[in-house]
All heavy atoms as an XYZ file, in Angstrom:
979
protein
N      -0.048     38.952     27.719
C       0.203     39.277     26.332
C       1.689     39.106     25.991
O       2.025     38.656     24.929
C      -0.275     40.706     26.047
C      -0.223     41.075     24.578
S      -1.336     40.067     23.626
C      -2.449     41.271     23.036
N       2.543     39.454     26.929
C       3.978     39.350     26.706
C       4.413     37.889     26.529
O       5.278     37.584     25.722
C       4.728     39.983     27.878
C       6.215     40.091     27.631
C       6.908     40.826     28.745
O       6.404     41.878     29.180
O       7.948     40.322     29.191
N       3.796     36.977     27.268
C       4.129     35.555     27.161
C       3.814     35.048     25.757
O       4.608     34.323     25.157
C       3.383     34.728     28.232
C       3.580     33.249     28.015
C       3.830     35.138     29.626
N       2.670     35.412     25.201
C       2.308     34.989     23.849
C       3.296     35.523     22.824
O       3.653     34.830     21.876
C       0.886     35.441     23.501
C      -0.182     34.642     24.193
C      -1.549     35.043     23.720
C      -2.612     34.247     24.453
N      -3.958     34.596     23.992
N       3.732     36.759     23.000
C       4.707     37.343     22.081
C       6.031     36.577     22.149
O       6.664     36.324     21.120
C       4.923     38.819     22.397
N       6.442     36.187     23.362
C       7.680     35.423     23.518
C       7.550     34.043     22.875
O       8.471     33.566     22.215
C       8.043     35.277     24.991
C       8.563     36.547     25.620
C       8.815     36.387     27.118
O       8.359     35.421     27.726
N       9.536     37.333     27.697
N       6.392     33.389     23.059
C       6.175     32.074     22.450
C       6.172     32.178     20.937
O       6.750     31.338     20.249
C       4.863     31.461     22.945
C       4.932     30.983     24.372
C       3.572     30.492     24.878
O       2.538     30.840     24.334
N       3.614     29.697     25.934
N       5.537     33.215     20.403
C       5.505     33.410     18.954
C       6.918     33.624     18.424
O       7.289     33.091     17.377
C       4.606     34.585     18.592
N       7.719     34.386     19.151
C       9.091     34.637     18.733
C       9.910     33.343     18.785
O      10.718     33.079     17.902
C       9.730     35.700     19.619
C      11.092     36.136     19.115
C      11.654     37.259     19.950
O      11.224     37.489     21.067
N      12.634     37.955     19.400
N       9.708     32.503     19.790
C      10.429     31.247     19.888
C      10.026     30.295     18.767
O      10.833     29.503     18.294
C      10.173     30.589     21.240
C      10.858     31.293     22.383
C      10.475     30.689     23.728
O       9.550     29.896     23.830
N      11.193     31.080     24.772
N       8.773     30.346     18.342
C       8.292     29.460     17.288
C       8.647     29.964     15.898
O       8.466     29.255     14.926
C       6.776     29.262     17.408
C       6.417     28.417     18.611
O       7.218     27.612     19.067
N       5.224     28.611     19.135
N       9.126     31.214     15.801
C       9.527     31.753     14.521
C      10.816     31.067     14.094
O      11.759     30.944     14.864
C       9.749     33.275     14.612
O       8.542     33.877     15.047
C      10.146     33.844     13.270
N      10.841     30.632     12.870
C      11.992     29.895     12.362
C      12.696     30.734     11.309
O      12.082     31.152     10.334
C      11.515     28.575     11.748
C      12.566     27.652     11.205
C      13.463     27.167     12.336
C      11.908     26.477     10.524
N      13.958     30.998     11.543
C      14.740     31.720     10.547
C      15.151     30.731      9.476
O      15.808     29.730      9.766
C      15.960     32.366     11.187
C      15.606     33.500     12.113
C      16.850     34.181     12.623
C      16.445     35.323     13.540
N      17.593     36.069     14.031
N      14.740     31.005      8.259
C      15.070     30.123      7.144
C      16.428     30.543      6.613
O      16.568     31.578      5.981
C      13.999     30.191      6.027
C      12.612     29.917      6.592
C      14.347     29.243      4.894
C      12.431     28.548      7.189
N      17.411     29.749      6.908
C      18.767     30.010      6.452
C      19.386     28.732      5.935
O      18.720     27.706      5.800
N      20.658     28.799      5.656
C      21.358     27.644      5.093
C      21.322     26.435      6.025
O      21.308     25.307      5.565
C      22.802     28.015      4.786
N      21.300     26.649      7.321
C      21.304     25.534      8.265
C      20.077     25.538      9.167
O      20.170     25.171     10.329
C      22.569     25.561      9.121
C      23.863     25.342      8.378
C      23.930     24.125      7.511
N      23.647     22.886      8.189
C      23.380     21.745      7.570
N      23.349     21.694      6.265
N      23.132     20.663      8.240
N      18.934     25.938      8.660
C      17.735     25.877      9.496
C      17.359     24.408      9.708
O      17.661     23.559      8.866
C      16.593     26.687      8.890
S      15.571     25.819      7.708
N      16.728     24.081     10.830
C      16.430     22.678     11.146
C      15.552     21.982     10.107
O      15.749     20.795      9.828
C      15.713     22.755     12.494
C      16.075     24.075     13.064
C      16.362     24.987     11.915
N      14.613     22.701      9.529
C      13.741     22.072      8.524
C      14.544     21.735      7.277
O      14.425     20.637      6.722
C      12.533     22.971      8.194
C      11.622     23.072      9.413
C      11.771     22.437      6.980
C      10.484     24.059      9.261
N      15.374     22.651      6.834
C      16.190     22.395      5.644
C      17.133     21.220      5.891
O      17.300     20.352      5.043
C      16.976     23.652      5.281
C      17.776     23.477      3.994
C      18.350     24.778      3.531
N      17.253     25.559      2.960
C      17.361     26.797      2.535
N      18.515     27.428      2.629
N      16.345     27.433      2.020
N      17.753     21.183      7.062
C      18.655     20.081      7.397
C      17.919     18.739      7.340
O      18.405     17.768      6.760
C      19.256     20.289      8.813
O      19.994     21.510      8.809
C      20.162     19.142      9.208
N      16.732     18.705      7.942
C      15.943     17.471      7.960
C      15.544     17.055      6.552
O      15.649     15.878      6.187
C      14.693     17.654      8.846
O      15.114     18.022     10.156
C      13.876     16.372      8.911
N      15.103     18.001      5.739
C      14.711     17.679      4.366
C      15.890     17.197      3.538
O      15.739     16.301      2.701
C      14.043     18.881      3.702
C      12.645     19.202      4.203
C      12.132     20.499      3.571
C      11.681     18.057      3.910
N      17.067     17.765      3.758
C      18.256     17.305      3.034
C      18.575     15.852      3.385
O      18.957     15.072      2.528
C      19.456     18.195      3.358
C      19.398     19.550      2.697
C      20.516     20.479      3.153
O      21.412     20.029      3.910
O      20.485     21.661      2.767
N      18.409     15.491      4.648
C      18.730     14.127      5.073
C      17.648     13.123      4.697
O      17.941     11.978      4.389
C      18.936     14.074      6.591
C      20.230     14.660      7.031
S      20.623     14.398      8.776
C      19.095     14.077      9.566
N      16.373     13.550      4.751
C      15.273     12.594      4.628
C      14.415     12.781      3.393
O      13.509     11.990      3.154
C      14.376     12.686      5.870
C      15.044     12.413      7.207
C      14.071     12.656      8.342
C      15.604     11.010      7.256
N      14.663     13.846      2.647
C      13.822     14.144      1.495
C      13.954     13.100      0.398
O      14.889     12.313      0.366
N      12.999     13.123     -0.493
C      13.005     12.189     -1.608
C      11.933     11.125     -1.444
O      11.223     11.064     -0.447
N      11.865     10.302     -2.428
C      10.799      9.306     -2.519
C      11.026      8.071     -1.648
O      10.070      7.417     -1.245
C      10.697      8.895     -3.990
C       9.569      7.997     -4.353
C       9.532      7.799     -5.859
C       8.420      6.870     -6.265
N       8.382      6.688     -7.719
N      12.284      7.756     -1.323
C      12.582      6.437     -0.770
C      13.129      6.402      0.644
O      12.991      5.397      1.337
C      13.575      5.711     -1.688
C      13.119      5.616     -3.090
C      13.627      6.283     -4.167
C      12.049      4.817     -3.608
N      12.943      5.942     -5.304
C      11.964      5.041     -4.991
C      11.148      3.928     -3.018
C      11.038      4.414     -5.800
C      10.210      3.306     -3.822
C      10.166      3.549     -5.195
N      13.802      7.440      1.100
C      14.552      7.357      2.355
C      13.680      7.002      3.560
O      14.054      6.158      4.372
C      15.308      8.649      2.619
C      16.492      8.819      1.686
C      17.214     10.113      1.942
C      18.333     10.285      0.936
N      18.894     11.632      0.996
N      12.531      7.639      3.695
C      11.675      7.327      4.847
C      11.148      5.898      4.782
O      11.007      5.231      5.809
C      10.523      8.326      4.942
C      10.920      9.760      5.297
C       9.704     10.677      5.268
C      11.609      9.823      6.643
N      10.876      5.424      3.572
C      10.413      4.037      3.422
C      11.512      3.052      3.810
O      11.250      2.023      4.441
C       9.951      3.790      1.984
C       8.751      4.614      1.525
C       8.501      4.413      0.049
C       7.518      4.280      2.341
N      12.748      3.368      3.452
C      13.877      2.509      3.823
C      14.051      2.494      5.341
O      14.178      1.427      5.951
C      15.174      2.990      3.130
C      15.063      2.788      1.616
C      16.389      2.259      3.700
C      16.136      3.506      0.820
N      14.041      3.675      5.943
C      14.189      3.760      7.396
C      13.096      2.968      8.096
O      13.355      2.237      9.048
C      14.183      5.233      7.852
C      15.482      5.908      7.428
C      13.992      5.350      9.371
C      15.492      7.413      7.623
N      11.872      3.080      7.607
C      10.754      2.377      8.242
C      10.926      0.861      8.156
O      10.575      0.144      9.087
C       9.433      2.824      7.619
C       8.250      2.513      8.492
C       8.054      3.218      9.675
C       7.335      1.530      8.158
C       6.966      2.945     10.494
C       6.251      1.254      8.965
C       6.080      1.957     10.132
O       5.013      1.684     10.953
N      11.486      0.377      7.067
C      11.707     -1.068      6.932
C      12.772     -1.565      7.915
O      12.742     -2.708      8.336
C      12.117     -1.421      5.501
C      11.031     -1.202      4.479
C       9.731     -1.875      4.854
O       9.709     -3.064      5.178
N       8.645     -1.119      4.816
N      13.698     -0.691      8.255
C      14.783     -1.092      9.157
C      14.437     -0.889     10.624
O      15.266     -1.152     11.499
C      16.058     -0.290      8.820
C      16.653     -0.586      7.453
C      17.769      0.404      7.145
C      17.148     -2.020      7.380
N      13.229     -0.445     10.903
C      12.852     -0.104     12.269
C      12.920     -1.302     13.210
O      13.424     -1.193     14.322
C      11.451      0.505     12.278
C      10.936      0.819     13.656
C      11.698      1.566     14.543
C       9.697      0.359     14.077
C      11.238      1.859     15.815
C       9.225      0.654     15.348
C       9.998      1.394     16.207
O       9.546      1.677     17.465
N      12.459     -2.442     12.793
C      12.362     -3.597     13.684
C      13.555     -4.555     13.613
O      13.781     -5.308     14.543
C      11.085     -4.392     13.362
C       9.812     -3.626     13.603
C       9.550     -3.380     15.085
O      10.010     -4.116     15.941
N       8.819     -2.326     15.387
N      14.286     -4.517     12.493
C      15.314     -5.539     12.320
C      16.375     -5.129     11.312
O      16.153     -4.262     10.488
C      14.679     -6.850     11.865
C      13.899     -6.715     10.557
C      13.128     -7.959     10.206
O      13.657     -9.059     10.400
O      11.998     -7.820      9.730
N      17.524     -5.789     11.408
C      18.573     -5.639     10.406
C      18.105     -6.357      9.154
O      17.497     -7.431      9.232
C      19.875     -6.290     10.871
C      20.524     -5.622     12.035
C      21.851     -6.270     12.360
C      21.615     -7.448     13.279
N      22.852     -8.016     13.818
N      18.419     -5.767      7.992
C      18.008     -6.381      6.733
C      19.135     -6.334      5.717
O      19.942     -5.405      5.707
C      16.791     -5.654      6.153
C      15.491     -5.718      6.943
C      14.454     -4.794      6.323
C      14.968     -7.145      7.011
N      19.143     -7.332      4.853
C      20.057     -7.341      3.718
C      19.444     -6.513      2.596
O      18.240     -6.265      2.571
C      20.301     -8.773      3.259
C      20.988     -9.599      4.339
C      21.170    -11.006      3.925
N      22.316    -11.080      3.015
C      22.965    -12.185      2.730
N      22.568    -13.324      3.249
N      23.979    -12.186      1.912
N      20.285     -6.101      1.662
C      19.858     -5.274      0.539
C      18.666     -5.894     -0.192
O      17.668     -5.223     -0.472
C      21.032     -5.067     -0.427
C      20.757     -4.155     -1.605
C      20.884     -2.706     -1.173
C      21.725     -4.458     -2.724
N      18.758     -7.180     -0.480
C      17.690     -7.853     -1.233
C      16.371     -7.860     -0.455
O      15.295     -7.759     -1.051
C      18.098     -9.281     -1.582
O      18.366    -10.030     -0.410
N      16.445     -7.971      0.871
C      15.225     -7.970      1.690
C      14.568     -6.594      1.682
O      13.346     -6.480      1.609
C      15.549     -8.388      3.124
C      16.016     -9.823      3.243
C      16.594    -10.149      4.612
O      17.218     -9.267      5.241
O      16.420    -11.307      5.048
N      15.395     -5.548      1.763
C      14.842     -4.190      1.719
C      14.179     -3.955      0.365
O      13.053     -3.434      0.286
C      15.939     -3.132      1.960
C      16.587     -3.322      3.332
C      15.357     -1.721      1.836
C      17.849     -2.496      3.536
N      14.844     -4.346     -0.686
C      14.309     -4.142     -2.043
C      12.987     -4.882     -2.233
O      12.048     -4.380     -2.849
C      15.321     -4.596     -3.080
C      14.869     -4.260     -4.480
C      15.987     -4.259     -5.465
N      15.459     -3.935     -6.772
C      15.735     -4.616     -7.857
N      16.556     -5.637     -7.812
N      15.205     -4.267     -9.006
N      12.890     -6.063     -1.702
C      11.663     -6.855     -1.815
C      10.502     -6.183     -1.077
O       9.357     -6.251     -1.499
C      11.916     -8.252     -1.253
C      10.869     -9.279     -1.600
C      11.236    -10.656     -1.109
N      12.361    -10.625     -0.178
C      13.498    -11.332     -0.310
N      13.680    -12.123     -1.253
N      14.472    -11.254      0.558
N      10.802     -5.501      0.021
C       9.760     -4.862      0.830
C       9.314     -3.498      0.301
O       8.314     -2.960      0.772
C      10.253     -4.686      2.269
C      10.440     -6.008      2.992
C      10.967     -5.767      4.367
N      11.217     -7.029      5.059
C      11.262     -7.140      6.365
N      11.086     -6.091      7.132
N      11.498     -8.310      6.919
N      10.070     -2.934     -0.644
C       9.732     -1.617     -1.188
C       9.528     -1.747     -2.693
O      10.474     -1.607     -3.482
C      10.826     -0.576     -0.870
C      11.078     -0.500      0.627
C      10.430      0.796     -1.420
C      12.219      0.421      1.026
N       8.305     -2.012     -3.120
C       8.040     -2.173     -4.553
C       8.384     -0.902     -5.329
O       8.141      0.207     -4.862
C       6.534     -2.435     -4.603
C       6.144     -2.852     -3.229
C       7.113     -2.185     -2.300
N       9.002     -1.095     -6.480
C       9.262      0.028     -7.373
C      10.645      0.640     -7.247
O      11.055      1.410     -8.115
N      11.387      0.318     -6.203
C      12.723      0.889     -6.070
C      13.725      0.022     -6.822
O      13.681     -1.209     -6.730
C      13.140      1.057     -4.582
C      14.405      1.914     -4.463
C      13.302     -0.281     -3.896
C      14.744      2.357     -3.053
N      14.586      0.656     -7.592
C      15.611     -0.103     -8.311
C      16.772     -0.394     -7.369
O      16.957      0.283     -6.345
C      16.120      0.708     -9.509
O      16.846      1.837     -9.065
N      17.558     -1.389     -7.713
C      18.709     -1.731     -6.886
C      19.691     -0.559     -6.828
O      20.236     -0.239     -5.768
C      19.404     -2.983     -7.415
C      20.522     -3.451     -6.527
C      21.055     -4.825     -6.899
O      20.365     -5.565     -7.625
O      22.161     -5.147     -6.452
N      19.887      0.105     -7.967
C      20.791      1.250     -8.019
C      20.329      2.368     -7.078
O      21.132      2.937     -6.327
C      20.880      1.776     -9.456
C      21.773      2.973     -9.608
C      21.771      3.461    -11.046
C      22.593      4.740    -11.164
N      22.557      5.290    -12.505
N      19.046      2.678     -7.110
C      18.506      3.739     -6.255
C      18.592      3.339     -4.783
O      18.935      4.160     -3.930
C      17.064      4.047     -6.630
C      16.430      5.146     -5.789
S      17.310      6.714     -5.808
C      16.998      7.272     -7.457
N      18.301      2.084     -4.477
C      18.377      1.611     -3.097
C      19.806      1.739     -2.560
O      20.015      2.233     -1.453
C      17.890      0.168     -2.993
C      17.965     -0.467     -1.610
C      17.197      0.348     -0.577
C      17.434     -1.898     -1.664
N      20.772      1.332     -3.360
C      22.174      1.434     -2.940
C      22.552      2.894     -2.713
O      23.203      3.240     -1.725
C      23.098      0.767     -3.984
C      22.892     -0.755     -3.970
C      24.562      1.126     -3.742
C      23.537     -1.485     -5.124
N      22.121      3.764     -3.617
C      22.419      5.201     -3.497
C      21.799      5.793     -2.231
O      22.462      6.536     -1.500
C      21.875      5.911     -4.738
C      22.094      7.392     -4.777
C      21.523      7.985     -6.052
O      21.605      7.408     -7.136
N      20.924      9.151     -5.917
N      20.549      5.452     -1.955
C      19.862      5.989     -0.781
C      20.451      5.421      0.513
O      20.588      6.143      1.501
C      18.365      5.704     -0.862
C      17.656      6.381     -2.036
C      17.573      7.884     -1.912
O      18.613      8.570     -1.813
O      16.447      8.395     -1.917
N      20.803      4.143      0.516
C      21.444      3.555      1.693
C      22.794      4.215      1.968
O      23.151      4.464      3.113
C      21.610      2.042      1.530
C      20.343      1.222      1.742
C      20.542     -0.200      1.241
C      19.913      1.236      3.199
N      23.537      4.524      0.920
C      24.823      5.216      1.084
C      24.601      6.591      1.712
O      25.314      6.981      2.639
C      25.514      5.354     -0.276
C      26.724      6.263     -0.278
C      27.997      5.487     -0.388
C      29.224      6.350     -0.549
N      29.608      7.136      0.588
N      23.602      7.307      1.227
C      23.290      8.628      1.773
C      22.878      8.534      3.240
O      23.329      9.319      4.077
C      22.176      9.276      0.949
O      21.776     10.494      1.508
N      22.026      7.568      3.562
C      21.581      7.380      4.949
C      22.726      6.945      5.851
O      22.793      7.336      7.015
C      20.434      6.368      4.998
C      19.112      6.841      4.393
C      18.155      5.670      4.199
C      18.476      7.920      5.262
N      23.641      6.165      5.309
C      24.823      5.743      6.064
C      25.745      6.939      6.300
O      26.243      7.138      7.410
C      25.568      4.614      5.314
O      24.664      3.513      5.137
C      26.782      4.139      6.090
N      25.945      7.751      5.266
C      26.785      8.948      5.403
C      26.206      9.930      6.421
O      26.948     10.668      7.062
C      26.952      9.647      4.050
C      27.812      8.853      3.077
O      28.498      7.896      3.509
O      27.793      9.180      1.876
N      24.873      9.939      6.559
C      24.204     10.821      7.524
C      24.133     10.200      8.920
O      23.532     10.782      9.824
C      22.776     11.131      7.048
O      22.789     11.819      5.833
N      24.681      9.002      9.075
C      24.667      8.283     10.358
C      23.266      7.944     10.842
O      23.021      7.862     12.048
C      25.439      9.062     11.437
C      26.903      9.153     11.123
O      27.537      8.158     10.796
N      27.446     10.358     11.179
N      22.350      7.731      9.910
C      21.004      7.284     10.261
C      20.889      5.767     10.127
O      20.053      5.143     10.770
C      19.965      7.980      9.397
C      19.917      9.504      9.520
C      18.920     10.085      8.532
C      19.579      9.919     10.945
N      21.730      5.199      9.273
C      21.749      3.753      9.029
C      23.191      3.285      9.149
O      24.130      3.990      8.759
C      21.186      3.436      7.622
C      21.429      1.988      7.238
C      19.700      3.756      7.564
N      23.355      2.096      9.699
C      24.672      1.482      9.846
C      24.782      0.312      8.876
O      23.882     -0.520      8.791
C      24.861      0.996     11.284
C      26.180      0.336     11.546
C      26.269     -0.118     12.998
C      27.573     -0.831     13.260
N      27.639     -1.327     14.649
N      25.889      0.255      8.155
C      26.168     -0.858      7.237
C      27.082     -1.832      7.973
O      28.147     -1.459      8.449
C      26.865     -0.331      5.979
C      27.151     -1.379      4.944
C      27.838     -0.707      3.731
N      27.959     -1.630      2.636
C      28.988     -2.449      2.439
N      29.997     -2.471      3.312
N      29.027     -3.245      1.402
N      26.636     -3.081      8.058
C      27.403     -4.103      8.771
C      27.924     -5.113      7.752
O      27.144     -5.825      7.119
C      26.526     -4.829      9.809
C      25.902     -3.818     10.768
C      27.337     -5.874     10.554
C      24.730     -4.356     11.541
N      29.235     -5.146      7.589
C      29.877     -6.093      6.676
C      30.494     -7.188      7.531
O      31.387     -6.930      8.333
C      30.945     -5.391      5.842
C      31.560     -6.295      4.803
O      31.454     -7.524      4.883
N      32.212     -5.700      3.826
N      30.039     -8.404      7.351
C      30.490     -9.516      8.175
C      31.815    -10.122      7.705
O      32.354    -11.015      8.361
C      29.402    -10.590      8.245
C      28.202    -10.133      9.035
C      27.107     -9.554      8.407
C      28.171    -10.245     10.414
C      25.997     -9.120      9.136
C      27.085     -9.808     11.155
C      26.006     -9.253     10.500
O      24.919     -8.815     11.232
N      32.331     -9.657      6.569
C      33.619    -10.135      6.087
C      33.634    -11.604      5.730
O      34.668    -12.267      5.860
N      32.498    -12.116      5.310
C      32.387    -13.533      4.962
C      32.468    -13.718      3.450
O      32.299    -12.780      2.687
C      31.039    -14.092      5.454
C      30.871    -14.031      6.951
C      29.477    -14.461      7.404
O      28.591    -14.657      6.548
O      29.281    -14.583      8.614
N      32.714    -14.943      3.055
C      32.650    -15.324      1.642
C      31.617    -16.419      1.534
O      31.737    -17.437      2.217
C      34.028    -15.820      1.134
C      33.928    -16.273     -0.318
C      35.079    -14.737      1.302
N      30.570    -16.253      0.728
C      30.251    -15.050     -0.040
C      29.927    -13.869      0.885
O      29.569    -14.077      2.061
C      29.029    -15.455     -0.861
C      28.409    -16.566     -0.117
C      29.523    -17.267      0.615
N      30.051    -12.638      0.349
C      29.841    -11.446      1.177
C      28.448    -11.399      1.806
O      27.460    -11.757      1.168
C      30.016    -10.286      0.196
C      30.717    -10.857     -0.974
C      30.378    -12.308     -1.027
N      28.414    -10.987      3.057
C      27.136    -10.792      3.745
C      27.168     -9.398      4.375
O      28.002     -9.104      5.223
C      26.905    -11.848      4.828
C      25.555    -11.664      5.542
C      25.177    -12.859      6.386
N      26.063    -13.074      7.503
C      25.711    -12.920      8.781
N      24.486    -12.558      9.105
N      26.578    -13.165      9.748
N      26.229     -8.566      3.928
C      26.124     -7.199      4.424
C      24.688     -6.978      4.865
O      23.743     -7.374      4.171
C      26.500     -6.177      3.321
C      26.260     -4.752      3.785
C      27.941     -6.370      2.887
N      24.522     -6.368      6.022
C      23.197     -6.016      6.527
C      23.181     -4.538      6.899
O      24.229     -3.931      7.122
C      22.835     -6.853      7.755
C      22.638     -8.314      7.453
C      22.262     -9.128      8.680
O      22.722     -8.799      9.792
O      21.504    -10.093      8.526
N      21.975     -4.005      6.956
C      21.779     -2.609      7.327
C      20.856     -2.559      8.539
O      19.928     -3.356      8.651
C      21.150     -1.834      6.169
C      22.061     -1.758      4.966
C      22.045     -2.762      3.994
C      22.952     -0.705      4.819
C      22.897     -2.709      2.904
C      23.803     -0.643      3.731
C      23.770     -1.641      2.777
O      24.622     -1.587      1.707
N      21.144     -1.617      9.442
C      20.281     -1.417     10.586
C      20.255      0.064     10.935
O      21.170      0.815     10.594
C      20.714     -2.244     11.785
C      21.907     -1.708     12.533
C      22.254     -2.578     13.730
O      23.011     -3.533     13.594
N      21.716     -2.255     14.879
N      19.190      0.472     11.614
C      19.086      1.858     12.045
C      20.083      2.135     13.154
O      20.332      1.286     14.006
C      17.681      2.148     12.599
C      16.552      2.331     11.611
C      15.286      2.762     12.354
C      16.892      3.339     10.534
N      20.621      3.336     13.137
C      21.416      3.799     14.269
C      20.442      4.378     15.299
O      19.236      4.479     15.046
C      22.392      4.908     13.838
O      21.633      6.027     13.372
C      23.349      4.417     12.777
N      20.969      4.762     16.435
C      20.135      5.391     17.455
C      19.493      6.675     16.905
O      18.319      6.933     17.130
C      20.991      5.703     18.681
C      20.200      6.047     19.910
C      21.088      6.172     21.142
O      21.852      5.229     21.424
O      21.000      7.222     21.803
N      20.274      7.449     16.147
C      19.739      8.680     15.551
C      18.698      8.341     14.478
O      17.684      9.032     14.352
C      20.866      9.521     14.948
C      20.416     10.855     14.388
S      19.512     11.914     15.554
C      20.788     12.337     16.699
N      18.920      7.288     13.742
C      17.945      6.864     12.735
C      16.614      6.485     13.355
O      15.542      6.767     12.795
N      16.658      5.865     14.527
C      15.419      5.487     15.224
C      14.625      6.711     15.653
O      13.401      6.636     15.819
C      15.746      4.606     16.428
N      15.296      7.853     15.800
C      14.608      9.097     16.162
C      13.654      9.560     15.061
O      12.774     10.380     15.298
C      15.623     10.208     16.447
C      16.461      9.992     17.681
C      15.674     10.186     18.964
O      14.805     11.072     19.009
O      15.938      9.431     19.923
N      13.813      9.043     13.867
C      12.973      9.441     12.730
C      11.615      8.719     12.751
O      10.647      9.193     12.162
C      13.715      9.160     11.405
C      12.873      9.533     10.194
C      15.043      9.920     11.370
N      11.519      7.610     13.453
C      10.300      6.791     13.439
C       9.059      7.575     13.884
O       8.024      7.493     13.209
C      10.498      5.491     14.261
C      11.605      4.631     13.642
C       9.193      4.717     14.361
C      11.392      4.237     12.182
N       9.092      8.357     14.963
C       7.886      9.126     15.312
C       7.464     10.108     14.208
O       6.271     10.322     13.983
C       8.286      9.875     16.591
C       9.377      9.056     17.183
C      10.122      8.481     16.005
N       8.436     10.668     13.517
C       8.129     11.552     12.391
C       7.398     10.782     11.291
O       6.398     11.249     10.740
C       9.425     12.160     11.849
C       9.325     13.016     10.595
C       8.459     14.241     10.836
C      10.724     13.425     10.141
N       7.877      9.590     10.997
C       7.228      8.747      9.983
C       5.814      8.388     10.435
O       4.881      8.404      9.635
C       8.067      7.482      9.704
C       9.408      7.867      9.076
C       7.307      6.510      8.798
C      10.389      6.719      8.941
N       5.654      8.085     11.713
C       4.319      7.774     12.237
C       3.370      8.955     12.050
O       2.216      8.775     11.655
C       4.386      7.389     13.712
C       5.024      6.028     13.945
O       5.042      5.206     13.009
O       5.498      5.798     15.069
N       3.845     10.172     12.307
C       3.009     11.369     12.116
C       2.668     11.566     10.637
O       1.529     11.928     10.302
C       3.700     12.617     12.663
C       3.705     12.699     14.148
N       2.563     12.815     14.908
C       4.730     12.686     15.030
C       2.879     12.860     16.187
N       4.191     12.775     16.291
N       3.626     11.332      9.759
C       3.364     11.456      8.321
C       2.328     10.433      7.869
O       1.435     10.747      7.083
C       4.661     11.296      7.535
C       5.659     12.441      7.641
C       6.990     12.048      7.028
C       5.115     13.690      6.975
N       2.455      9.202      8.385
C       1.475      8.158      8.043
C       0.087      8.561      8.518
O      -0.897      8.458      7.779
C       1.885      6.829      8.671
C       0.926      5.678      8.327
C       1.059      4.508      9.274
N       0.790      4.944     10.633
C       1.551      4.647     11.689
N       2.622      3.905     11.550
N       1.229      5.076     12.893
N      -0.010      9.046      9.762
C      -1.306      9.471     10.312
C      -1.907     10.604      9.489
O      -3.103     10.618      9.229
C      -1.159      9.901     11.768
C      -0.799      8.752     12.693
O      -0.906      7.576     12.279
O      -0.390      9.032     13.843
N      -1.072     11.557      9.081
C      -1.564     12.640      8.235
C      -2.090     12.097      6.910
O      -3.149     12.513      6.435
C      -0.466     13.683      7.971
C      -0.906     14.722      6.988
C      -1.704     15.782      7.389
C      -0.549     14.623      5.653
C      -2.138     16.733      6.471
C      -0.971     15.564      4.732
C      -1.769     16.628      5.139
N      -1.355     11.154      6.317
C      -1.786     10.562      5.048
C      -3.138      9.872      5.167
O      -3.991      9.981      4.285
N      -3.364      9.172      6.274
C      -4.653      8.508      6.521
C      -5.760      9.551      6.641
O      -6.834      9.432      6.021
C      -4.592      7.620      7.782
C      -5.972      7.135      8.197
C      -3.655      6.436      7.551
N      -5.515     10.602      7.424
C      -6.511     11.668      7.594
C      -6.791     12.361      6.265
O      -7.935     12.673      5.945
C      -6.035     12.701      8.621
C      -6.090     12.205     10.034
C      -5.567     13.253     11.003
C      -5.497     12.697     12.412
N      -4.918     13.649     13.364
N      -5.753     12.602      5.491
C      -5.927     13.287      4.217
C      -6.723     12.423      3.238
O      -7.591     12.929      2.527
C      -4.566     13.666      3.626
C      -4.693     14.553      2.419
C      -5.095     15.877      2.552
C      -4.421     14.068      1.148
C      -5.222     16.700      1.444
C      -4.548     14.873      0.037
C      -4.943     16.194      0.188
O      -5.075     16.989     -0.912
N      -6.453     11.129      3.215
C      -7.233     10.228      2.358
C      -8.714     10.261      2.736
O      -9.586     10.295      1.866
C      -6.707      8.788      2.456
C      -5.451      8.569      1.635
O      -5.108      9.426      0.793
O      -4.791      7.531      1.854
N      -8.995     10.253      4.035
C     -10.395     10.337      4.490
C     -11.011     11.663      4.078
O     -12.165     11.711      3.648
C     -10.480     10.159      6.012
C     -10.231      8.747      6.463
C     -10.295      8.624      7.980
C      -9.967      7.219      8.429
N      -9.939      7.091      9.888
N     -10.247     12.740      4.202
C     -10.724     14.062      3.802
C     -11.081     14.066      2.315
O     -12.127     14.547      1.919
C      -9.636     15.119      4.093
C      -9.917     16.449      3.494
C     -10.818     17.327      4.097
C      -9.291     16.846      2.312
C     -11.084     18.567      3.526
C      -9.541     18.066      1.739
C     -10.443     18.942      2.350
N     -10.206     13.493      1.493
C     -10.455     13.445      0.053
C     -11.693     12.610     -0.267
O     -12.483     12.975     -1.147
C      -9.247     12.877     -0.685
C      -8.021     13.768     -0.768
C      -6.885     13.052     -1.476
C      -8.327     15.097     -1.451
N     -11.869     11.502      0.439
C     -13.039     10.658      0.203
C     -14.328     11.375      0.568
O     -15.343     11.219     -0.110
C     -12.913      9.353      1.002
C     -11.852      8.420      0.447
S     -11.583      6.928      1.447
C     -13.206      6.309      1.695
N     -14.300     12.182      1.621
C     -15.493     12.897      2.072
C     -15.752     14.186      1.302
O     -16.861     14.688      1.310
C     -15.386     13.221      3.573
C     -15.412     11.964      4.417
O     -16.026     10.960      4.049
N     -14.727     12.011      5.547
N     -14.734     14.719      0.653
C     -14.873     15.994     -0.038
C     -14.592     15.905     -1.525
O     -14.426     16.913     -2.172
C     -13.933     17.036      0.599
C     -14.301     17.320      2.025
O     -15.404     17.753      2.287
N     -13.384     17.062      2.939
N     -14.464     14.706     -2.035
C     -14.106     14.551     -3.447
C     -15.209     14.114     -4.252
O     -15.949     14.278     -4.987
């Protein structure tokens, strides 16, 4: 019985200013960030390529989200210093850590869609 109480206490999460869930949501929350990260999983991409792969995102929003992801060290901006300018984005090692989370979210979405089809 004592072991279960210890496990329950370890799984209890104190919701504070720097709780892990809040930190993660601040970095990854919103409509676009996870989609951007997922596009960068396999390869470096230019801004126009990312925009083409994510229907509905404006160039302004994409630039804003890439800046946020870069500031969080999840995405690296590579400026080749060429004329005309060539800039690419790629995941950092920490950014790649988000991929399993995205996979779990995708799996949940598939299960939830099936649930809705069977119960709707």
